[in-house]
PyMOL Python script that loads the backbone (N, CA, C, O; Angstrom):
from pymol import cmd

cmd.read_pdbstr("""\
ATOM      1  N   ASP A   1      13.578  -1.933  89.842  1.00  0.00           N
ATOM      2  CA  ASP A   1      12.278  -2.551  89.923  1.00  0.00           C
ATOM      3  C   ASP A   1      12.242  -3.814  89.067  1.00  0.00           C
ATOM      4  O   ASP A   1      12.972  -3.925  88.082  1.00  0.00           O
ATOM      5  N   ILE A   2      11.406  -4.744  89.438  1.00  0.00           N
ATOM      6  CA  ILE A   2      11.294  -6.018  88.724  1.00  0.00           C
ATOM      7  C   ILE A   2      10.339  -5.832  87.559  1.00  0.00           C
ATOM      8  O   ILE A   2       9.166  -5.511  87.747  1.00  0.00           O
ATOM      9  N   ARG A   3      10.853  -6.036  86.353  1.00  0.00           N
ATOM     10  CA  ARG A   3      10.060  -5.827  85.140  1.00  0.00           C
ATOM     11  C   ARG A   3       9.144  -7.005  84.846  1.00  0.00           C
ATOM     12  O   ARG A   3       8.014  -6.820  84.393  1.00  0.00           O
ATOM     13  N   ALA A   4       9.636  -8.235  85.109  1.00  0.00           N
ATOM     14  CA  ALA A   4       8.864  -9.450  84.826  1.00  0.00           C
ATOM     15  C   ALA A   4       9.589 -10.644  85.426  1.00  0.00           C
ATOM     16  O   ALA A   4      10.772 -10.574  85.760  1.00  0.00           O
ATOM     17  N   VAL A   5       8.857 -11.734  85.552  1.00  0.00           N
ATOM     18  CA  VAL A   5       9.439 -13.019  85.928  1.00  0.00           C
ATOM     19  C   VAL A   5       9.157 -13.976  84.780  1.00  0.00           C
ATOM     20  O   VAL A   5       8.017 -14.146  84.345  1.00  0.00           O
ATOM     21  N   ILE A   6      10.236 -14.598  84.302  1.00  0.00           N
ATOM     22  CA  ILE A   6      10.131 -15.644  83.287  1.00  0.00           C
ATOM     23  C   ILE A   6      10.565 -16.926  83.969  1.00  0.00           C
ATOM     24  O   ILE A   6      11.644 -16.989  84.559  1.00  0.00           O
ATOM     25  N   SER A   7       9.729 -17.943  83.890  1.00  0.00           N
ATOM     26  CA  SER A   7      10.056 -19.175  84.589  1.00  0.00           C
ATOM     27  C   SER A   7       9.719 -20.397  83.747  1.00  0.00           C
ATOM     28  O   SER A   7       8.744 -20.413  82.996  1.00  0.00           O
ATOM     29  N   ASN A   8      10.551 -21.415  83.895  1.00  0.00           N
ATOM     30  CA  ASN A   8      10.239 -22.698  83.266  1.00  0.00           C
ATOM     31  C   ASN A   8       9.430 -23.569  84.230  1.00  0.00           C
ATOM     32  O   ASN A   8       9.156 -24.733  83.939  1.00  0.00           O
ATOM     33  N   HIS A   9       9.055 -23.006  85.363  1.00  0.00           N
ATOM     34  CA  HIS A   9       8.183 -23.646  86.347  1.00  0.00           C
ATOM     35  C   HIS A   9       7.016 -22.701  86.626  1.00  0.00           C
ATOM     36  O   HIS A   9       7.223 -21.494  86.745  1.00  0.00           O
ATOM     37  N   ALA A  10       5.828 -23.213  86.730  1.00  0.00           N
ATOM     38  CA  ALA A  10       4.655 -22.370  87.006  1.00  0.00           C
ATOM     39  C   ALA A  10       4.411 -22.199  88.508  1.00  0.00           C
ATOM     40  O   ALA A  10       3.467 -21.515  88.905  1.00  0.00           O
ATOM     41  N   ASP A  11       5.236 -22.801  89.330  1.00  0.00           N
ATOM     42  CA  ASP A  11       5.021 -22.867  90.779  1.00  0.00           C
ATOM     43  C   ASP A  11       4.742 -21.520  91.452  1.00  0.00           C
ATOM     44  O   ASP A  11       3.893 -21.440  92.341  1.00  0.00           O
ATOM     45  N   PHE A  12       5.432 -20.486  91.047  1.00  0.00           N
ATOM     46  CA  PHE A  12       5.360 -19.219  91.772  1.00  0.00           C
ATOM     47  C   PHE A  12       4.480 -18.166  91.101  1.00  0.00           C
ATOM     48  O   PHE A  12       4.588 -16.976  91.397  1.00  0.00           O
ATOM     49  N   TYR A  13       3.619 -18.609  90.204  1.00  0.00           N
ATOM     50  CA  TYR A  13       2.740 -17.653  89.516  1.00  0.00           C
ATOM     51  C   TYR A  13       1.939 -16.804  90.501  1.00  0.00           C
ATOM     52  O   TYR A  13       1.916 -15.579  90.384  1.00  0.00           O
ATOM     53  N   GLN A  14       1.285 -17.440  91.463  1.00  0.00           N
ATOM     54  CA  GLN A  14       0.429 -16.709  92.418  1.00  0.00           C
ATOM     55  C   GLN A  14       1.231 -15.696  93.225  1.00  0.00           C
ATOM     56  O   GLN A  14       0.780 -14.571  93.440  1.00  0.00           O
ATOM     57  N   LEU A  15       2.411 -16.089  93.668  1.00  0.00           N
ATOM     58  CA  LEU A  15       3.243 -15.178  94.442  1.00  0.00           C
ATOM     59  C   LEU A  15       3.631 -13.967  93.604  1.00  0.00           C
ATOM     60  O   LEU A  15       3.509 -12.830  94.060  1.00  0.00           O
ATOM     61  N   VAL A  16       4.093 -14.201  92.394  1.00  0.00           N
ATOM     62  CA  VAL A  16       4.495 -13.108  91.504  1.00  0.00           C
ATOM     63  C   VAL A  16       3.294 -12.208  91.205  1.00  0.00           C
ATOM     64  O   VAL A  16       3.409 -10.982  91.237  1.00  0.00           O
ATOM     65  N   ALA A  17       2.159 -12.810  90.918  1.00  0.00           N
ATOM     66  CA  ALA A  17       0.955 -12.045  90.605  1.00  0.00           C
ATOM     67  C   ALA A  17       0.525 -11.171  91.787  1.00  0.00           C
ATOM     68  O   ALA A  17      -0.021 -10.086  91.589  1.00  0.00           O
ATOM     69  N   SER A  18       0.766 -11.635  93.003  1.00  0.00           N
ATOM     70  CA  SER A  18       0.375 -10.858  94.180  1.00  0.00           C
ATOM     71  C   SER A  18       1.159  -9.546  94.285  1.00  0.00           C
ATOM     72  O   SER A  18       0.753  -8.632  95.001  1.00  0.00           O
ATOM     73  N   TYR A  19       2.276  -9.460  93.574  1.00  0.00           N
ATOM     74  CA  TYR A  19       3.080  -8.228  93.535  1.00  0.00           C
ATOM     75  C   TYR A  19       2.830  -7.431  92.249  1.00  0.00           C
ATOM     76  O   TYR A  19       3.528  -6.456  91.972  1.00  0.00           O
ATOM     77  N   ASN A  20       1.839  -7.850  91.475  1.00  0.00           N
ATOM     78  CA  ASN A  20       1.516  -7.187  90.207  1.00  0.00           C
ATOM     79  C   ASN A  20       2.699  -7.136  89.248  1.00  0.00           C
ATOM     80  O   ASN A  20       2.903  -6.144  88.548  1.00  0.00           O
ATOM     81  N   VAL A  21       3.469  -8.206  89.227  1.00  0.00           N
ATOM     82  CA  VAL A  21       4.601  -8.338  88.305  1.00  0.00           C
ATOM     83  C   VAL A  21       4.187  -9.326  87.216  1.00  0.00           C
ATOM     84  O   VAL A  21       3.657 -10.393  87.526  1.00  0.00           O
ATOM     85  N   PRO A  22       4.418  -8.992  85.957  1.00  0.00           N
ATOM     86  CA  PRO A  22       4.068  -9.927  84.885  1.00  0.00           C
ATOM     87  C   PRO A  22       4.832 -11.250  85.030  1.00  0.00           C
ATOM     88  O   PRO A  22       6.034 -11.258  85.295  1.00  0.00           O
ATOM     89  N   PHE A  23       4.126 -12.351  84.854  1.00  0.00           N
ATOM     90  CA  PHE A  23       4.704 -13.684  84.967  1.00  0.00           C
ATOM     91  C   PHE A  23       4.567 -14.386  83.619  1.00  0.00           C
ATOM     92  O   PHE A  23       3.486 -14.419  83.031  1.00  0.00           O
ATOM     93  N   HIS A  24       5.668 -14.943  83.143  1.00  0.00           N
ATOM     94  CA  HIS A  24       5.683 -15.653  81.859  1.00  0.00           C
ATOM     95  C   HIS A  24       6.192 -17.075  82.095  1.00  0.00           C
ATOM     96  O   HIS A  24       7.349 -17.275  82.465  1.00  0.00           O
ATOM     97  N   HIS A  25       5.327 -18.049  81.880  1.00  0.00           N
ATOM     98  CA  HIS A  25       5.721 -19.448  82.021  1.00  0.00           C
ATOM     99  C   HIS A  25       6.146 -19.966  80.655  1.00  0.00           C
ATOM    100  O   HIS A  25       5.339 -20.049  79.729  1.00  0.00           O
ATOM    101  N   ILE A  26       7.427 -20.314  80.542  1.00  0.00           N
ATOM    102  CA  ILE A  26       7.962 -20.842  79.286  1.00  0.00           C
ATOM    103  C   ILE A  26       8.675 -22.157  79.594  1.00  0.00           C
ATOM    104  O   ILE A  26       9.839 -22.147  79.994  1.00  0.00           O
ATOM    105  N   PRO A  27       7.996 -23.279  79.412  1.00  0.00           N
ATOM    106  CA  PRO A  27       8.641 -24.575  79.650  1.00  0.00           C
ATOM    107  C   PRO A  27       9.817 -24.761  78.683  1.00  0.00           C
ATOM    108  O   PRO A  27       9.782 -24.298  77.543  1.00  0.00           O
ATOM    109  N   VAL A  28      10.839 -25.438  79.158  1.00  0.00           N
ATOM    110  CA  VAL A  28      12.024 -25.688  78.332  1.00  0.00           C
ATOM    111  C   VAL A  28      12.297 -27.179  78.293  1.00  0.00           C
ATOM    112  O   VAL A  28      12.450 -27.828  79.327  1.00  0.00           O
ATOM    113  N   THR A  29      12.354 -27.706  77.085  1.00  0.00           N
ATOM    114  CA  THR A  29      12.778 -29.091  76.861  1.00  0.00           C
ATOM    115  C   THR A  29      13.899 -29.048  75.835  1.00  0.00           C
ATOM    116  O   THR A  29      14.159 -28.003  75.239  1.00  0.00           O
ATOM    117  N   ALA A  30      14.555 -30.164  75.629  1.00  0.00           N
ATOM    118  CA  ALA A  30      15.604 -30.213  74.609  1.00  0.00           C
ATOM    119  C   ALA A  30      15.045 -29.822  73.243  1.00  0.00           C
ATOM    120  O   ALA A  30      15.713 -29.143  72.462  1.00  0.00           O
ATOM    121  N   ALA A  31      13.823 -30.253  72.962  1.00  0.00           N
ATOM    122  CA  ALA A  31      13.215 -29.966  71.660  1.00  0.00           C
ATOM    123  C   ALA A  31      12.759 -28.517  71.524  1.00  0.00           C
ATOM    124  O   ALA A  31      12.715 -27.987  70.414  1.00  0.00           O
ATOM    125  N   SER A  32      12.417 -27.864  72.647  1.00  0.00           N
ATOM    126  CA  SER A  32      11.874 -26.508  72.575  1.00  0.00           C
ATOM    127  C   SER A  32      12.851 -25.420  73.023  1.00  0.00           C
ATOM    128  O   SER A  32      12.487 -24.245  73.073  1.00  0.00           O
ATOM    129  N   LYS A  33      14.078 -25.800  73.347  1.00  0.00           N
ATOM    130  CA  LYS A  33      15.019 -24.852  73.949  1.00  0.00           C
ATOM    131  C   LYS A  33      15.268 -23.615  73.089  1.00  0.00           C
ATOM    132  O   LYS A  33      15.246 -22.495  73.600  1.00  0.00           O
ATOM    133  N   LYS A  34      15.501 -23.801  71.813  1.00  0.00           N
ATOM    134  CA  LYS A  34      15.792 -22.654  70.949  1.00  0.00           C
ATOM    135  C   LYS A  34      14.604 -21.694  70.909  1.00  0.00           C
ATOM    136  O   LYS A  34      14.778 -20.482  71.040  1.00  0.00           O
ATOM    137  N   GLU A  35      13.408 -22.229  70.730  1.00  0.00           N
ATOM    138  CA  GLU A  35      12.195 -21.411  70.701  1.00  0.00           C
ATOM    139  C   GLU A  35      11.971 -20.728  72.053  1.00  0.00           C
ATOM    140  O   GLU A  35      11.594 -19.558  72.106  1.00  0.00           O
ATOM    141  N   ALA A  36      12.204 -21.459  73.138  1.00  0.00           N
ATOM    142  CA  ALA A  36      12.026 -20.895  74.478  1.00  0.00           C
ATOM    143  C   ALA A  36      12.980 -19.719  74.699  1.00  0.00           C
ATOM    144  O   ALA A  36      12.581 -18.692  75.248  1.00  0.00           O
ATOM    145  N   GLU A  37      14.228 -19.865  74.276  1.00  0.00           N
ATOM    146  CA  GLU A  37      15.197 -18.781  74.442  1.00  0.00           C
ATOM    147  C   GLU A  37      14.805 -17.563  73.618  1.00  0.00           C
ATOM    148  O   GLU A  37      14.989 -16.432  74.067  1.00  0.00           O
ATOM    149  N   LEU A  38      14.269 -17.772  72.425  1.00  0.00           N
ATOM    150  CA  LEU A  38      13.815 -16.645  71.607  1.00  0.00           C
ATOM    151  C   LEU A  38      12.667 -15.908  72.292  1.00  0.00           C
ATOM    152  O   LEU A  38      12.615 -14.678  72.267  1.00  0.00           O
ATOM    153  N   LYS A  39      11.748 -16.655  72.901  1.00  0.00           N
ATOM    154  CA  LYS A  39      10.644 -16.033  73.641  1.00  0.00           C
ATOM    155  C   LYS A  39      11.173 -15.256  74.841  1.00  0.00           C
ATOM    156  O   LYS A  39      10.711 -14.151  75.128  1.00  0.00           O
ATOM    157  N   GLN A  40      12.144 -15.840  75.539  1.00  0.00           N
ATOM    158  CA  GLN A  40      12.731 -15.167  76.693  1.00  0.00           C
ATOM    159  C   GLN A  40      13.376 -13.852  76.281  1.00  0.00           C
ATOM    160  O   GLN A  40      13.169 -12.828  76.932  1.00  0.00           O
ATOM    161  N   LEU A  41      14.155 -13.873  75.205  1.00  0.00           N
ATOM    162  CA  LEU A  41      14.801 -12.649  74.721  1.00  0.00           C
ATOM    163  C   LEU A  41      13.782 -11.593  74.324  1.00  0.00           C
ATOM    164  O   LEU A  41      13.979 -10.407  74.586  1.00  0.00           O
ATOM    165  N   GLU A  42      12.710 -12.013  73.702  1.00  0.00           N
ATOM    166  CA  GLU A  42      11.661 -11.083  73.299  1.00  0.00           C
ATOM    167  C   GLU A  42      11.065 -10.383  74.528  1.00  0.00           C
ATOM    168  O   GLU A  42      10.834  -9.174  74.509  1.00  0.00           O
ATOM    169  N   ILE A  43      10.821 -11.144  75.579  1.00  0.00           N
ATOM    170  CA  ILE A  43      10.267 -10.568  76.809  1.00  0.00           C
ATOM    171  C   ILE A  43      11.261  -9.607  77.450  1.00  0.00           C
ATOM    172  O   ILE A  43      10.884  -8.519  77.883  1.00  0.00           O
ATOM    173  N   VAL A  44      12.526 -10.004  77.511  1.00  0.00           N
ATOM    174  CA  VAL A  44      13.567  -9.142  78.092  1.00  0.00           C
ATOM    175  C   VAL A  44      13.613  -7.814  77.331  1.00  0.00           C
ATOM    176  O   VAL A  44      13.662  -6.745  77.940  1.00  0.00           O
ATOM    177  N   ARG A  45      13.597  -7.886  76.023  1.00  0.00           N
ATOM    178  CA  ARG A  45      13.623  -6.660  75.211  1.00  0.00           C
ATOM    179  C   ARG A  45      12.358  -5.828  75.408  1.00  0.00           C
ATOM    180  O   ARG A  45      12.434  -4.622  75.642  1.00  0.00           O
ATOM    181  N   ASN A  46      11.201  -6.471  75.315  1.00  0.00           N
ATOM    182  CA  ASN A  46       9.931  -5.743  75.424  1.00  0.00           C
ATOM    183  C   ASN A  46       9.740  -5.090  76.790  1.00  0.00           C
ATOM    184  O   ASN A  46       9.135  -4.023  76.893  1.00  0.00           O
ATOM    185  N   GLU A  47      10.252  -5.726  77.832  1.00  0.00           N
ATOM    186  CA  GLU A  47      10.110  -5.186  79.184  1.00  0.00           C
ATOM    187  C   GLU A  47      11.180  -4.142  79.507  1.00  0.00           C
ATOM    188  O   GLU A  47      11.087  -3.449  80.520  1.00  0.00           O
ATOM    189  N   GLY A  48      12.187  -4.030  78.654  1.00  0.00           N
ATOM    190  CA  GLY A  48      13.256  -3.064  78.904  1.00  0.00           C
ATOM    191  C   GLY A  48      14.143  -3.446  80.074  1.00  0.00           C
ATOM    192  O   GLY A  48      14.674  -2.578  80.767  1.00  0.00           O
ATOM    193  N   ALA A  49      14.304  -4.735  80.295  1.00  0.00           N
ATOM    194  CA  ALA A  49      15.109  -5.208  81.423  1.00  0.00           C
ATOM    195  C   ALA A  49      16.580  -4.858  81.228  1.00  0.00           C
ATOM    196  O   ALA A  49      17.136  -5.047  80.147  1.00  0.00           O
ATOM    197  N   GLU A  50      17.194  -4.352  82.274  1.00  0.00           N
ATOM    198  CA  GLU A  50      18.614  -4.023  82.251  1.00  0.00           C
ATOM    199  C   GLU A  50      19.461  -5.142  82.833  1.00  0.00           C
ATOM    200  O   GLU A  50      20.668  -5.198  82.596  1.00  0.00           O
ATOM    201  N   LEU A  51      18.837  -6.031  83.592  1.00  0.00           N
ATOM    202  CA  LEU A  51      19.536  -7.134  84.246  1.00  0.00           C
ATOM    203  C   LEU A  51      18.632  -8.357  84.239  1.00  0.00           C
ATOM    204  O   LEU A  51      17.426  -8.245  84.459  1.00  0.00           O
ATOM    205  N   VAL A  52      19.206  -9.506  83.989  1.00  0.00           N
ATOM    206  CA  VAL A  52      18.483 -10.777  84.046  1.00  0.00           C
ATOM    207  C   VAL A  52      19.111 -11.595  85.165  1.00  0.00           C
ATOM    208  O   VAL A  52      20.321 -11.824  85.172  1.00  0.00           O
ATOM    209  N   VAL A  53      18.292 -12.030  86.104  1.00  0.00           N
ATOM    210  CA  VAL A  53      18.763 -12.829  87.231  1.00  0.00           C
ATOM    211  C   VAL A  53      18.242 -14.250  87.039  1.00  0.00           C
ATOM    212  O   VAL A  53      17.035 -14.479  86.965  1.00  0.00           O
ATOM    213  N   LEU A  54      19.166 -15.188  86.960  1.00  0.00           N
ATOM    214  CA  LEU A  54      18.794 -16.601  86.828  1.00  0.00           C
ATOM    215  C   LEU A  54      18.741 -17.213  88.224  1.00  0.00           C
ATOM    216  O   LEU A  54      19.734 -17.218  88.951  1.00  0.00           O
ATOM    217  N   ALA A  55      17.585 -17.720  88.579  1.00  0.00           N
ATOM    218  CA  ALA A  55      17.404 -18.355  89.883  1.00  0.00           C
ATOM    219  C   ALA A  55      16.651 -19.663  89.660  1.00  0.00           C
ATOM    220  O   ALA A  55      15.546 -19.673  89.117  1.00  0.00           O
ATOM    221  N   ARG A  56      17.257 -20.748  90.081  1.00  0.00           N
ATOM    222  CA  ARG A  56      16.647 -22.070  89.905  1.00  0.00           C
ATOM    223  C   ARG A  56      16.459 -22.421  88.427  1.00  0.00           C
ATOM    224  O   ARG A  56      15.558 -23.177  88.062  1.00  0.00           O
ATOM    225  N   TYR A  57      17.310 -21.866  87.604  1.00  0.00           N
ATOM    226  CA  TYR A  57      17.220 -22.110  86.165  1.00  0.00           C
ATOM    227  C   TYR A  57      18.311 -23.107  85.789  1.00  0.00           C
ATOM    228  O   TYR A  57      19.459 -22.728  85.554  1.00  0.00           O
ATOM    229  N   MET A  58      17.946 -24.365  85.736  1.00  0.00           N
ATOM    230  CA  MET A  58      18.912 -25.458  85.539  1.00  0.00           C
ATOM    231  C   MET A  58      19.053 -25.806  84.052  1.00  0.00           C
ATOM    232  O   MET A  58      18.858 -26.952  83.646  1.00  0.00           O
ATOM    233  N   GLN A  59      19.391 -24.801  83.260  1.00  0.00           N
ATOM    234  CA  GLN A  59      19.603 -24.999  81.835  1.00  0.00           C
ATOM    235  C   GLN A  59      20.956 -24.408  81.466  1.00  0.00           C
ATOM    236  O   GLN A  59      21.393 -23.417  82.051  1.00  0.00           O
ATOM    237  N   ILE A  60      21.606 -25.017  80.502  1.00  0.00           N
ATOM    238  CA  ILE A  60      22.830 -24.434  79.952  1.00  0.00           C
ATOM    239  C   ILE A  60      22.399 -23.425  78.899  1.00  0.00           C
ATOM    240  O   ILE A  60      21.652 -23.757  77.978  1.00  0.00           O
ATOM    241  N   LEU A  61      22.871 -22.197  79.037  1.00  0.00           N
ATOM    242  CA  LEU A  61      22.497 -21.154  78.092  1.00  0.00           C
ATOM    243  C   LEU A  61      23.232 -21.360  76.768  1.00  0.00           C
ATOM    244  O   LEU A  61      24.416 -21.699  76.749  1.00  0.00           O
ATOM    245  N   SER A  62      22.527 -21.153  75.680  1.00  0.00           N
ATOM    246  CA  SER A  62      23.137 -21.286  74.359  1.00  0.00           C
ATOM    247  C   SER A  62      24.114 -20.127  74.138  1.00  0.00           C
ATOM    248  O   SER A  62      24.000 -19.082  74.779  1.00  0.00           O
ATOM    249  N   PRO A  63      25.069 -20.319  73.231  1.00  0.00           N
ATOM    250  CA  PRO A  63      25.976 -19.211  72.892  1.00  0.00           C
ATOM    251  C   PRO A  63      25.217 -17.967  72.417  1.00  0.00           C
ATOM    252  O   PRO A  63      25.623 -16.844  72.717  1.00  0.00           O
ATOM    253  N   THR A  64      24.138 -18.159  71.691  1.00  0.00           N
ATOM    254  CA  THR A  64      23.343 -17.025  71.206  1.00  0.00           C
ATOM    255  C   THR A  64      22.761 -16.235  72.373  1.00  0.00           C
ATOM    256  O   THR A  64      22.848 -15.007  72.401  1.00  0.00           O
ATOM    257  N   LEU A  65      22.168 -16.940  73.336  1.00  0.00           N
ATOM    258  CA  LEU A  65      21.587 -16.264  74.497  1.00  0.00           C
ATOM    259  C   LEU A  65      22.678 -15.568  75.314  1.00  0.00           C
ATOM    260  O   LEU A  65      22.484 -14.449  75.787  1.00  0.00           O
ATOM    261  N   CYS A  66      23.808 -16.226  75.475  1.00  0.00           N
ATOM    262  CA  CYS A  66      24.929 -15.612  76.202  1.00  0.00           C
ATOM    263  C   CYS A  66      25.392 -14.334  75.516  1.00  0.00           C
ATOM    264  O   CYS A  66      25.637 -13.328  76.182  1.00  0.00           O
ATOM    265  N   ASP A  67      25.512 -14.362  74.203  1.00  0.00           N
ATOM    266  CA  ASP A  67      25.926 -13.172  73.457  1.00  0.00           C
ATOM    267  C   ASP A  67      24.917 -12.044  73.612  1.00  0.00           C
ATOM    268  O   ASP A  67      25.296 -10.889  73.810  1.00  0.00           O
ATOM    269  N   GLU A  68      23.632 -12.377  73.520  1.00  0.00           N
ATOM    270  CA  GLU A  68      22.574 -11.370  73.618  1.00  0.00           C
ATOM    271  C   GLU A  68      22.508 -10.737  75.008  1.00  0.00           C
ATOM    272  O   GLU A  68      22.182  -9.558  75.142  1.00  0.00           O
ATOM    273  N   LEU A  69      22.815 -11.516  76.033  1.00  0.00           N
ATOM    274  CA  LEU A  69      22.693 -11.032  77.413  1.00  0.00           C
ATOM    275  C   LEU A  69      24.042 -10.685  78.043  1.00  0.00           C
ATOM    276  O   LEU A  69      24.122 -10.446  79.248  1.00  0.00           O
ATOM    277  N   LYS A  70      25.077 -10.658  77.248  1.00  0.00           N
ATOM    278  CA  LYS A  70      26.431 -10.393  77.765  1.00  0.00           C
ATOM    279  C   LYS A  70      26.449  -9.124  78.624  1.00  0.00           C
ATOM    280  O   LYS A  70      26.027  -8.053  78.187  1.00  0.00           O
ATOM    281  N   GLY A  71      26.941  -9.271  79.842  1.00  0.00           N
ATOM    282  CA  GLY A  71      27.026  -8.143  80.763  1.00  0.00           C
ATOM    283  C   GLY A  71      25.719  -7.786  81.445  1.00  0.00           C
ATOM    284  O   GLY A  71      25.664  -6.824  82.210  1.00  0.00           O
ATOM    285  N   LYS A  72      24.652  -8.555  81.176  1.00  0.00           N
ATOM    286  CA  LYS A  72      23.332  -8.248  81.741  1.00  0.00           C
ATOM    287  C   LYS A  72      22.725  -9.424  82.488  1.00  0.00           C
ATOM    288  O   LYS A  72      21.550  -9.368  82.849  1.00  0.00           O
ATOM    289  N   VAL A  73      23.483 -10.485  82.731  1.00  0.00           N
ATOM    290  CA  VAL A  73      22.898 -11.668  83.346  1.00  0.00           C
ATOM    291  C   VAL A  73      23.781 -12.169  84.486  1.00  0.00           C
ATOM    292  O   VAL A  73      25.006 -12.219  84.369  1.00  0.00           O
ATOM    293  N   ILE A  74      23.130 -12.541  85.598  1.00  0.00           N
ATOM    294  CA  ILE A  74      23.837 -13.189  86.698  1.00  0.00           C
ATOM    295  C   ILE A  74      23.061 -14.430  87.102  1.00  0.00           C
ATOM    296  O   ILE A  74      21.842 -14.499  86.946  1.00  0.00           O
ATOM    297  N   ASN A  75      23.787 -15.406  87.624  1.00  0.00           N
ATOM    298  CA  ASN A  75      23.186 -16.654  88.067  1.00  0.00           C
ATOM    299  C   ASN A  75      23.313 -16.749  89.578  1.00  0.00           C
ATOM    300  O   ASN A  75      24.423 -16.738  90.109  1.00  0.00           O
ATOM    301  N   ILE A  76      22.199 -16.840  90.269  1.00  0.00           N
ATOM    302  CA  ILE A  76      22.239 -16.936  91.730  1.00  0.00           C
ATOM    303  C   ILE A  76      21.874 -18.328  92.216  1.00  0.00           C
ATOM    304  O   ILE A  76      21.569 -18.517  93.394  1.00  0.00           O
ATOM    305  N   HIS A  77      21.904 -19.307  91.310  1.00  0.00           N
ATOM    306  CA  HIS A  77      21.534 -20.664  91.697  1.00  0.00           C
ATOM    307  C   HIS A  77      22.534 -21.204  92.707  1.00  0.00           C
ATOM    308  O   HIS A  77      23.742 -21.006  92.580  1.00  0.00           O
ATOM    309  N   HIS A  78      22.011 -21.883  93.699  1.00  0.00           N
ATOM    310  CA  HIS A  78      22.863 -22.470  94.736  1.00  0.00           C
ATOM    311  C   HIS A  78      23.709 -23.607  94.155  1.00  0.00           C
ATOM    312  O   HIS A  78      23.382 -24.173  93.111  1.00  0.00           O
ATOM    313  N   SER A  79      24.768 -23.917  94.831  1.00  0.00           N
ATOM    314  CA  SER A  79      25.581 -25.056  94.427  1.00  0.00           C
ATOM    315  C   SER A  79      25.502 -26.107  95.510  1.00  0.00           C
ATOM    316  O   SER A  79      25.138 -25.819  96.650  1.00  0.00           O
ATOM    317  N   PHE A  80      25.841 -27.311  95.147  1.00  0.00           N
ATOM    318  CA  PHE A  80      25.779 -28.418  96.102  1.00  0.00           C
ATOM    319  C   PHE A  80      27.149 -28.806  96.555  1.00  0.00           C
ATOM    320  O   PHE A  80      27.295 -29.724  97.362  1.00  0.00           O
TER     321      PHE A  80
END
""", "prot")
cmd.dss("prot")
cmd.show_as("cartoon", "prot")
cmd.util.cbc("prot")
cmd.orient("prot")
């Protein structure tokens, strides 16, 4: 089951809400990246997520985030 959606885009809030899934909008900039990743990890932990799926997430993950999510994250972003 889907525990939550965390997005750096607010575009799909209504769609996610229509399924009664918690939606968390966390914008990411170069200046806010570290703080944004900490918020993301907090949500993953609080929701008890066993898997994190990255979709349309065009950010390079920090070594800290990679270590924290090791074995629990997949990226389904398309390639060009």
